[in-house]
mmCIF file of the N, C-alpha and C atoms, coordinates in Angstrom:
data_MODEL
# 
_entry.id   MODEL 
# 
loop_
_atom_site.group_PDB 
_atom_site.id 
_atom_site.type_symbol 
_atom_site.label_atom_id 
_atom_site.label_alt_id 
_atom_site.label_comp_id 
_atom_site.label_asym_id 
_atom_site.label_entity_id 
_atom_site.label_seq_id 
_atom_site.pdbx_PDB_ins_code 
_atom_site.Cartn_x 
_atom_site.Cartn_y 
_atom_site.Cartn_z 
_atom_site.occupancy 
_atom_site.B_iso_or_equiv 
_atom_site.pdbx_formal_charge 
_atom_site.auth_seq_id 
_atom_site.auth_comp_id 
_atom_site.auth_asym_id 
_atom_site.auth_atom_id 
_atom_site.pdbx_PDB_model_num 
ATOM 1   N N  . UNK A 1 1  ? 0.849   -1.174 0.000  1.00 0.00 ? 1  UNK A N  1 
ATOM 2   C CA . UNK A 1 1  ? 0.000   0.000  0.000  1.00 0.00 ? 1  UNK A CA 1 
ATOM 3   C C  . UNK A 1 1  ? 0.899   1.242  0.000  1.00 0.00 ? 1  UNK A C  1 
ATOM 4   N N  . UNK A 1 2  ? 0.605   2.157  -0.883 1.00 0.00 ? 2  UNK A N  1 
ATOM 5   C CA . UNK A 1 2  ? 1.367   3.397  -0.912 1.00 0.00 ? 2  UNK A CA 1 
ATOM 6   C C  . UNK A 1 2  ? 0.834   4.336  0.169  1.00 0.00 ? 2  UNK A C  1 
ATOM 7   N N  . UNK A 1 3  ? 1.618   5.335  0.487  1.00 0.00 ? 3  UNK A N  1 
ATOM 8   C CA . UNK A 1 3  ? 1.192   6.284  1.512  1.00 0.00 ? 3  UNK A CA 1 
ATOM 9   C C  . UNK A 1 3  ? -0.093  7.001  1.113  1.00 0.00 ? 3  UNK A C  1 
ATOM 10  N N  . UNK A 1 4  ? -0.253  7.297  -0.159 1.00 0.00 ? 4  UNK A N  1 
ATOM 11  C CA . UNK A 1 4  ? -1.457  8.004  -0.608 1.00 0.00 ? 4  UNK A CA 1 
ATOM 12  C C  . UNK A 1 4  ? -2.709  7.154  -0.432 1.00 0.00 ? 4  UNK A C  1 
ATOM 13  N N  . UNK A 1 5  ? -2.554  5.836  -0.367 1.00 0.00 ? 5  UNK A N  1 
ATOM 14  C CA . UNK A 1 5  ? -3.698  4.949  -0.179 1.00 0.00 ? 5  UNK A CA 1 
ATOM 15  C C  . UNK A 1 5  ? -4.033  4.752  1.297  1.00 0.00 ? 5  UNK A C  1 
ATOM 16  N N  . UNK A 1 6  ? -3.163  5.215  2.175  1.00 0.00 ? 6  UNK A N  1 
ATOM 17  C CA . UNK A 1 6  ? -3.375  5.042  3.610  1.00 0.00 ? 6  UNK A CA 1 
ATOM 18  C C  . UNK A 1 6  ? -4.533  5.896  4.096  1.00 0.00 ? 6  UNK A C  1 
ATOM 19  N N  . UNK A 1 7  ? -5.247  5.359  5.064  1.00 0.00 ? 7  UNK A N  1 
ATOM 20  C CA . UNK A 1 7  ? -6.238  6.173  5.751  1.00 0.00 ? 7  UNK A CA 1 
ATOM 21  C C  . UNK A 1 7  ? -5.499  7.033  6.773  1.00 0.00 ? 7  UNK A C  1 
ATOM 22  N N  . UNK A 1 8  ? -6.189  8.018  7.290  1.00 0.00 ? 8  UNK A N  1 
ATOM 23  C CA . UNK A 1 8  ? -5.603  8.868  8.338  1.00 0.00 ? 8  UNK A CA 1 
ATOM 24  C C  . UNK A 1 8  ? -5.172  7.996  9.524  1.00 0.00 ? 8  UNK A C  1 
ATOM 25  N N  . UNK A 1 9  ? -6.026  7.067  9.910  1.00 0.00 ? 9  UNK A N  1 
ATOM 26  C CA . UNK A 1 9  ? -5.744  6.208  11.059 1.00 0.00 ? 9  UNK A CA 1 
ATOM 27  C C  . UNK A 1 9  ? -4.519  5.335  10.818 1.00 0.00 ? 9  UNK A C  1 
ATOM 28  N N  . UNK A 1 10 ? -4.380  4.802  9.607  1.00 0.00 ? 10 UNK A N  1 
ATOM 29  C CA . UNK A 1 10 ? -3.208  3.984  9.280  1.00 0.00 ? 10 UNK A CA 1 
ATOM 30  C C  . UNK A 1 10 ? -1.932  4.824  9.322  1.00 0.00 ? 10 UNK A C  1 
ATOM 31  N N  . UNK A 1 11 ? -2.010  6.016  8.780  1.00 0.00 ? 11 UNK A N  1 
ATOM 32  C CA . UNK A 1 11 ? -0.842  6.906  8.774  1.00 0.00 ? 11 UNK A CA 1 
ATOM 33  C C  . UNK A 1 11 ? -0.442  7.278  10.199 1.00 0.00 ? 11 UNK A C  1 
ATOM 34  N N  . UNK A 1 12 ? -1.422  7.567  11.047 1.00 0.00 ? 12 UNK A N  1 
ATOM 35  C CA . UNK A 1 12 ? -1.119  7.913  12.434 1.00 0.00 ? 12 UNK A CA 1 
ATOM 36  C C  . UNK A 1 12 ? -0.521  6.727  13.187 1.00 0.00 ? 12 UNK A C  1 
ATOM 37  N N  . UNK A 1 13 ? -1.033  5.529  12.924 1.00 0.00 ? 13 UNK A N  1 
ATOM 38  C CA . UNK A 1 13 ? -0.494  4.335  13.581 1.00 0.00 ? 13 UNK A CA 1 
ATOM 39  C C  . UNK A 1 13 ? 0.963   4.118  13.177 1.00 0.00 ? 13 UNK A C  1 
ATOM 40  N N  . UNK A 1 14 ? 1.266   4.277  11.894 1.00 0.00 ? 14 UNK A N  1 
ATOM 41  C CA . UNK A 1 14 ? 2.648   4.120  11.431 1.00 0.00 ? 14 UNK A CA 1 
ATOM 42  C C  . UNK A 1 14 ? 3.534   5.207  12.023 1.00 0.00 ? 14 UNK A C  1 
ATOM 43  N N  . UNK A 1 15 ? 3.030   6.414  12.089 1.00 0.00 ? 15 UNK A N  1 
ATOM 44  C CA . UNK A 1 15 ? 3.782   7.518  12.680 1.00 0.00 ? 15 UNK A CA 1 
ATOM 45  C C  . UNK A 1 15 ? 4.091   7.219  14.148 1.00 0.00 ? 15 UNK A C  1 
ATOM 46  N N  . UNK A 1 16 ? 3.120   6.686  14.866 1.00 0.00 ? 16 UNK A N  1 
ATOM 47  C CA . UNK A 1 16 ? 3.339   6.317  16.265 1.00 0.00 ? 16 UNK A CA 1 
ATOM 48  C C  . UNK A 1 16 ? 4.402   5.230  16.398 1.00 0.00 ? 16 UNK A C  1 
ATOM 49  N N  . UNK A 1 17 ? 4.416   4.278  15.459 1.00 0.00 ? 17 UNK A N  1 
ATOM 50  C CA . UNK A 1 17 ? 5.447   3.237  15.456 1.00 0.00 ? 17 UNK A CA 1 
ATOM 51  C C  . UNK A 1 17 ? 6.833   3.858  15.274 1.00 0.00 ? 17 UNK A C  1 
ATOM 52  N N  . UNK A 1 18 ? 6.926   4.783  14.338 1.00 0.00 ? 18 UNK A N  1 
ATOM 53  C CA . UNK A 1 18 ? 8.207   5.436  14.076 1.00 0.00 ? 18 UNK A CA 1 
ATOM 54  C C  . UNK A 1 18 ? 8.685   6.230  15.285 1.00 0.00 ? 18 UNK A C  1 
ATOM 55  N N  . UNK A 1 19 ? 7.799   6.986  15.884 1.00 0.00 ? 19 UNK A N  1 
ATOM 56  C CA . UNK A 1 19 ? 8.166   7.790  17.055 1.00 0.00 ? 19 UNK A CA 1 
ATOM 57  C C  . UNK A 1 19 ? 8.599   6.885  18.200 1.00 0.00 ? 19 UNK A C  1 
ATOM 58  N N  . UNK A 1 20 ? 7.873   5.801  18.396 1.00 0.00 ? 20 UNK A N  1 
ATOM 59  C CA . UNK A 1 20 ? 8.218   4.856  19.450 1.00 0.00 ? 20 UNK A CA 1 
ATOM 60  C C  . UNK A 1 20 ? 9.616   4.275  19.228 1.00 0.00 ? 20 UNK A C  1 
ATOM 61  N N  . UNK A 1 21 ? 9.906   3.910  17.985 1.00 0.00 ? 21 UNK A N  1 
ATOM 62  C CA . UNK A 1 21 ? 11.233  3.388  17.663 1.00 0.00 ? 21 UNK A CA 1 
ATOM 63  C C  . UNK A 1 21 ? 12.323  4.413  17.900 1.00 0.00 ? 21 UNK A C  1 
ATOM 64  N N  . UNK A 1 22 ? 12.040  5.663  17.576 1.00 0.00 ? 22 UNK A N  1 
ATOM 65  C CA . UNK A 1 22 ? 13.015  6.731  17.802 1.00 0.00 ? 22 UNK A CA 1 
ATOM 66  C C  . UNK A 1 22 ? 13.252  6.930  19.294 1.00 0.00 ? 22 UNK A C  1 
ATOM 67  N N  . UNK A 1 23 ? 12.182  6.903  20.071 1.00 0.00 ? 23 UNK A N  1 
ATOM 68  C CA . UNK A 1 23 ? 12.309  7.088  21.520 1.00 0.00 ? 23 UNK A CA 1 
ATOM 69  C C  . UNK A 1 23 ? 13.107  5.965  22.173 1.00 0.00 ? 23 UNK A C  1 
ATOM 70  N N  . UNK A 1 24 ? 13.027  4.768  21.623 1.00 0.00 ? 24 UNK A N  1 
ATOM 71  C CA . UNK A 1 24 ? 13.754  3.616  22.174 1.00 0.00 ? 24 UNK A CA 1 
ATOM 72  C C  . UNK A 1 24 ? 15.142  3.450  21.557 1.00 0.00 ? 24 UNK A C  1 
ATOM 73  N N  . UNK A 1 25 ? 15.537  4.391  20.698 1.00 0.00 ? 25 UNK A N  1 
ATOM 74  C CA . UNK A 1 25 ? 16.850  4.333  20.043 1.00 0.00 ? 25 UNK A CA 1 
ATOM 75  C C  . UNK A 1 25 ? 17.077  3.000  19.328 1.00 0.00 ? 25 UNK A C  1 
ATOM 76  N N  . UNK A 1 26 ? 16.091  2.572  18.550 1.00 0.00 ? 26 UNK A N  1 
ATOM 77  C CA . UNK A 1 26 ? 16.148  1.274  17.881 1.00 0.00 ? 26 UNK A CA 1 
ATOM 78  C C  . UNK A 1 26 ? 16.976  1.282  16.603 1.00 0.00 ? 26 UNK A C  1 
ATOM 79  N N  . UNK A 1 27 ? 17.280  2.444  16.064 1.00 0.00 ? 27 UNK A N  1 
ATOM 80  C CA . UNK A 1 27 ? 17.906  2.494  14.755 1.00 0.00 ? 27 UNK A CA 1 
ATOM 81  C C  . UNK A 1 27 ? 19.282  3.140  14.784 1.00 0.00 ? 27 UNK A C  1 
ATOM 82  N N  . UNK A 1 28 ? 20.070  2.747  13.790 1.00 0.00 ? 28 UNK A N  1 
ATOM 83  C CA . UNK A 1 28 ? 21.337  3.415  13.551 1.00 0.00 ? 28 UNK A CA 1 
ATOM 84  C C  . UNK A 1 28 ? 21.076  4.716  12.819 1.00 0.00 ? 28 UNK A C  1 
ATOM 85  N N  . UNK A 1 29 ? 22.110  5.454  12.549 1.00 0.00 ? 29 UNK A N  1 
ATOM 86  C CA . UNK A 1 29 ? 21.973  6.773  11.946 1.00 0.00 ? 29 UNK A CA 1 
ATOM 87  C C  . UNK A 1 29 ? 21.315  6.717  10.566 1.00 0.00 ? 29 UNK A C  1 
ATOM 88  N N  . UNK A 1 30 ? 21.664  5.721  9.754  1.00 0.00 ? 30 UNK A N  1 
ATOM 89  C CA . UNK A 1 30 ? 21.064  5.617  8.424  1.00 0.00 ? 30 UNK A CA 1 
ATOM 90  C C  . UNK A 1 30 ? 19.578  5.290  8.512  1.00 0.00 ? 30 UNK A C  1 
ATOM 91  N N  . UNK A 1 31 ? 19.235  4.367  9.387  1.00 0.00 ? 31 UNK A N  1 
ATOM 92  C CA . UNK A 1 31 ? 17.829  4.010  9.565  1.00 0.00 ? 31 UNK A CA 1 
ATOM 93  C C  . UNK A 1 31 ? 17.050  5.172  10.170 1.00 0.00 ? 31 UNK A C  1 
ATOM 94  N N  . UNK A 1 32 ? 17.680  5.902  11.066 1.00 0.00 ? 32 UNK A N  1 
ATOM 95  C CA . UNK A 1 32 ? 17.024  7.049  11.681 1.00 0.00 ? 32 UNK A CA 1 
ATOM 96  C C  . UNK A 1 32 ? 16.701  8.102  10.633 1.00 0.00 ? 32 UNK A C  1 
ATOM 97  N N  . UNK A 1 33 ? 17.628  8.314  9.719  1.00 0.00 ? 33 UNK A N  1 
ATOM 98  C CA . UNK A 1 33 ? 17.408  9.280  8.643  1.00 0.00 ? 33 UNK A CA 1 
ATOM 99  C C  . UNK A 1 33 ? 16.203  8.873  7.791  1.00 0.00 ? 33 UNK A C  1 
ATOM 100 N N  . UNK A 1 34 ? 16.120  7.595  7.451  1.00 0.00 ? 34 UNK A N  1 
ATOM 101 C CA . UNK A 1 34 ? 14.986  7.092  6.669  1.00 0.00 ? 34 UNK A CA 1 
ATOM 102 C C  . UNK A 1 34 ? 13.677  7.211  7.454  1.00 0.00 ? 34 UNK A C  1 
ATOM 103 N N  . UNK A 1 35 ? 13.741  6.908  8.758  1.00 0.00 ? 35 UNK A N  1 
ATOM 104 C CA . UNK A 1 35 ? 12.545  6.987  9.597  1.00 0.00 ? 35 UNK A CA 1 
ATOM 105 C C  . UNK A 1 35 ? 12.057  8.431  9.712  1.00 0.00 ? 35 UNK A C  1 
ATOM 106 N N  . UNK A 1 36 ? 12.981  9.364  9.835  1.00 0.00 ? 36 UNK A N  1 
ATOM 107 C CA . UNK A 1 36 ? 12.593  10.773 9.910  1.00 0.00 ? 36 UNK A CA 1 
ATOM 108 C C  . UNK A 1 36 ? 11.956  11.242 8.611  1.00 0.00 ? 36 UNK A C  1 
ATOM 109 N N  . UNK A 1 37 ? 12.511  10.791 7.491  1.00 0.00 ? 37 UNK A N  1 
ATOM 110 C CA . UNK A 1 37 ? 11.939  11.158 6.196  1.00 0.00 ? 37 UNK A CA 1 
ATOM 111 C C  . UNK A 1 37 ? 10.521  10.599 6.069  1.00 0.00 ? 37 UNK A C  1 
ATOM 112 N N  . UNK A 1 38 ? 10.343  9.341  6.448  1.00 0.00 ? 38 UNK A N  1 
ATOM 113 C CA . UNK A 1 38 ? 9.016   8.734  6.380  1.00 0.00 ? 38 UNK A CA 1 
ATOM 114 C C  . UNK A 1 38 ? 8.048   9.454  7.317  1.00 0.00 ? 38 UNK A C  1 
ATOM 115 N N  . UNK A 1 39 ? 8.512   9.807  8.515  1.00 0.00 ? 39 UNK A N  1 
ATOM 116 C CA . UNK A 1 39 ? 7.662   10.521 9.471  1.00 0.00 ? 39 UNK A CA 1 
ATOM 117 C C  . UNK A 1 39 ? 7.211   11.861 8.891  1.00 0.00 ? 39 UNK A C  1 
ATOM 118 N N  . UNK A 1 40 ? 8.117   12.571 8.247  1.00 0.00 ? 40 UNK A N  1 
ATOM 119 C CA . UNK A 1 40 ? 7.754   13.852 7.639  1.00 0.00 ? 40 UNK A CA 1 
ATOM 120 C C  . UNK A 1 40 ? 6.683   13.665 6.566  1.00 0.00 ? 40 UNK A C  1 
ATOM 121 N N  . UNK A 1 41 ? 6.831   12.628 5.760  1.00 0.00 ? 41 UNK A N  1 
ATOM 122 C CA . UNK A 1 41 ? 5.848   12.345 4.713  1.00 0.00 ? 41 UNK A CA 1 
ATOM 123 C C  . UNK A 1 41 ? 4.484   12.011 5.329  1.00 0.00 ? 41 UNK A C  1 
ATOM 124 N N  . UNK A 1 42 ? 4.502   11.236 6.405  1.00 0.00 ? 42 UNK A N  1 
ATOM 125 C CA . UNK A 1 42 ? 3.252   10.856 7.065  1.00 0.00 ? 42 UNK A CA 1 
ATOM 126 C C  . UNK A 1 42 ? 2.581   12.065 7.720  1.00 0.00 ? 42 UNK A C  1 
ATOM 127 N N  . UNK A 1 43 ? 3.377   12.941 8.300  1.00 0.00 ? 43 UNK A N  1 
ATOM 128 C CA . UNK A 1 43 ? 2.825   14.155 8.903  1.00 0.00 ? 43 UNK A CA 1 
ATOM 129 C C  . UNK A 1 43 ? 2.147   14.998 7.836  1.00 0.00 ? 43 UNK A C  1 
ATOM 130 N N  . UNK A 1 44 ? 2.789   15.137 6.688  1.00 0.00 ? 44 UNK A N  1 
ATOM 131 C CA . UNK A 1 44 ? 2.192   15.914 5.597  1.00 0.00 ? 44 UNK A CA 1 
ATOM 132 C C  . UNK A 1 44 ? 0.913   15.251 5.093  1.00 0.00 ? 44 UNK A C  1 
ATOM 133 N N  . UNK A 1 45 ? 0.928   13.940 4.973  1.00 0.00 ? 45 UNK A N  1 
ATOM 134 C CA . UNK A 1 45 ? -0.263  13.200 4.549  1.00 0.00 ? 45 UNK A CA 1 
ATOM 135 C C  . UNK A 1 45 ? -1.419  13.438 5.524  1.00 0.00 ? 45 UNK A C  1 
ATOM 136 N N  . UNK A 1 46 ? -1.130  13.364 6.817  1.00 0.00 ? 46 UNK A N  1 
ATOM 137 C CA . UNK A 1 46 ? -2.169  13.589 7.823  1.00 0.00 ? 46 UNK A CA 1 
ATOM 138 C C  . UNK A 1 46 ? -2.694  15.019 7.764  1.00 0.00 ? 46 UNK A C  1 
ATOM 139 N N  . UNK A 1 47 ? -1.800  15.974 7.600  1.00 0.00 ? 47 UNK A N  1 
ATOM 140 C CA . UNK A 1 47 ? -2.230  17.373 7.473  1.00 0.00 ? 47 UNK A CA 1 
ATOM 141 C C  . UNK A 1 47 ? -3.153  17.545 6.274  1.00 0.00 ? 47 UNK A C  1 
ATOM 142 N N  . UNK A 1 48 ? -2.761  16.954 5.155  1.00 0.00 ? 48 UNK A N  1 
ATOM 143 C CA . UNK A 1 48 ? -3.569  17.068 3.940  1.00 0.00 ? 48 UNK A CA 1 
ATOM 144 C C  . UNK A 1 48 ? -4.962  16.466 4.147  1.00 0.00 ? 48 UNK A C  1 
ATOM 145 N N  . UNK A 1 49 ? -5.008  15.301 4.796  1.00 0.00 ? 49 UNK A N  1 
ATOM 146 C CA . UNK A 1 49 ? -6.293  14.650 5.031  1.00 0.00 ? 49 UNK A CA 1 
ATOM 147 C C  . UNK A 1 49 ? -7.163  15.470 5.982  1.00 0.00 ? 49 UNK A C  1 
ATOM 148 N N  . UNK A 1 50 ? -6.550  16.041 7.015  1.00 0.00 ? 50 UNK A N  1 
ATOM 149 C CA . UNK A 1 50 ? -7.308  16.879 7.945  1.00 0.00 ? 50 UNK A CA 1 
ATOM 150 C C  . UNK A 1 50 ? -7.817  18.139 7.255  1.00 0.00 ? 50 UNK A C  1 
ATOM 151 N N  . UNK A 1 51 ? -6.974  18.736 6.424  1.00 0.00 ? 51 UNK A N  1 
ATOM 152 C CA . UNK A 1 51 ? -7.379  19.937 5.691  1.00 0.00 ? 51 UNK A CA 1 
ATOM 153 C C  . UNK A 1 51 ? -8.555  19.625 4.765  1.00 0.00 ? 51 UNK A C  1 
ATOM 154 N N  . UNK A 1 52 ? -8.459  18.493 4.063  1.00 0.00 ? 52 UNK A N  1 
ATOM 155 C CA . UNK A 1 52 ? -9.527  18.096 3.144  1.00 0.00 ? 52 UNK A CA 1 
ATOM 156 C C  . UNK A 1 52 ? -10.830 17.829 3.899  1.00 0.00 ? 52 UNK A C  1 
ATOM 157 N N  . UNK A 1 53 ? -10.727 17.139 5.034  1.00 0.00 ? 53 UNK A N  1 
ATOM 158 C CA . UNK A 1 53 ? -11.919 16.850 5.824  1.00 0.00 ? 53 UNK A CA 1 
ATOM 159 C C  . UNK A 1 53 ? -12.534 18.141 6.367  1.00 0.00 ? 53 UNK A C  1 
ATOM 160 N N  . UNK A 1 54 ? -11.706 19.046 6.832  1.00 0.00 ? 54 UNK A N  1 
ATOM 161 C CA . UNK A 1 54 ? -12.186 20.333 7.336  1.00 0.00 ? 54 UNK A CA 1 
ATOM 162 C C  . UNK A 1 54 ? -12.906 21.110 6.239  1.00 0.00 ? 54 UNK A C  1 
ATOM 163 N N  . UNK A 1 55 ? -12.317 21.108 5.069  1.00 0.00 ? 55 UNK A N  1 
ATOM 164 C CA . UNK A 1 55 ? -12.913 21.811 3.924  1.00 0.00 ? 55 UNK A CA 1 
ATOM 165 C C  . UNK A 1 55 ? -14.279 21.215 3.575  1.00 0.00 ? 55 UNK A C  1 
ATOM 166 N N  . UNK A 1 56 ? -14.374 19.883 3.582  1.00 0.00 ? 56 UNK A N  1 
ATOM 167 C CA . UNK A 1 56 ? -15.635 19.219 3.267  1.00 0.00 ? 56 UNK A CA 1 
ATOM 168 C C  . UNK A 1 56 ? -16.701 19.519 4.318  1.00 0.00 ? 56 UNK A C  1 
ATOM 169 N N  . UNK A 1 57 ? -16.313 19.512 5.583  1.00 0.00 ? 57 UNK A N  1 
ATOM 170 C CA . UNK A 1 57 ? -17.263 19.807 6.664  1.00 0.00 ? 57 UNK A CA 1 
ATOM 171 C C  . UNK A 1 57 ? -17.771 21.239 6.525  1.00 0.00 ? 57 UNK A C  1 
ATOM 172 N N  . UNK A 1 58 ? -16.873 22.163 6.293  1.00 0.00 ? 58 UNK A N  1 
ATOM 173 C CA . UNK A 1 58 ? -17.283 23.559 6.137  1.00 0.00 ? 58 UNK A CA 1 
ATOM 174 C C  . UNK A 1 58 ? -18.224 23.724 4.945  1.00 0.00 ? 58 UNK A C  1 
ATOM 175 N N  . UNK A 1 59 ? -17.934 23.015 3.863  1.00 0.00 ? 59 UNK A N  1 
ATOM 176 C CA . UNK A 1 59 ? -18.794 23.084 2.684  1.00 0.00 ? 59 UNK A CA 1 
ATOM 177 C C  . UNK A 1 59 ? -20.181 22.551 3.013  1.00 0.00 ? 59 UNK A C  1 
ATOM 178 N N  . UNK A 1 60 ? -20.239 21.424 3.703  1.00 0.00 ? 60 UNK A N  1 
ATOM 179 C CA . UNK A 1 60 ? -21.532 20.848 4.088  1.00 0.00 ? 60 UNK A CA 1 
ATOM 180 C C  . UNK A 1 60 ? -22.307 21.774 5.017  1.00 0.00 ? 60 UNK A C  1 
ATOM 181 N N  . UNK A 1 61 ? -21.635 22.400 5.944  1.00 0.00 ? 61 UNK A N  1 
ATOM 182 C CA . UNK A 1 61 ? -22.308 23.302 6.871  1.00 0.00 ? 61 UNK A CA 1 
ATOM 183 C C  . UNK A 1 61 ? -22.815 24.551 6.157  1.00 0.00 ? 61 UNK A C  1 
ATOM 184 N N  . UNK A 1 62 ? -22.113 24.992 5.161  1.00 0.00 ? 62 UNK A N  1 
ATOM 185 C CA . UNK A 1 62 ? -22.548 26.177 4.403  1.00 0.00 ? 62 UNK A CA 1 
ATOM 186 C C  . UNK A 1 62 ? -23.714 25.876 3.478  1.00 0.00 ? 62 UNK A C  1 
ATOM 187 N N  . UNK A 1 63 ? -23.884 24.605 3.117  1.00 0.00 ? 63 UNK A N  1 
ATOM 188 C CA . UNK A 1 63 ? -24.989 24.223 2.232  1.00 0.00 ? 63 UNK A CA 1 
ATOM 189 C C  . UNK A 1 63 ? -26.323 24.206 2.963  1.00 0.00 ? 63 UNK A C  1 
ATOM 190 N N  . UNK A 1 64 ? -26.285 24.074 4.275  1.00 0.00 ? 64 UNK A N  1 
ATOM 191 C CA . UNK A 1 64 ? -27.542 23.962 5.042  1.00 0.00 ? 64 UNK A CA 1 
ATOM 192 C C  . UNK A 1 64 ? -28.226 25.249 5.176  1.00 0.00 ? 64 UNK A C  1 
# 
């Protein structure tokens, strides 16, 4: 599954896994770099999904 196919909940769960691994110092420097890059992508994905949901809710409320 690509990141774009992830639901908000799936992206948040993966982000939590990454943060947990970082807090436990599970990775070497190269793996940490990859994990940080993935975390940044997931954060952006979550922001985009929240923005889209907010926009849809506002549109629905304005239609009433």
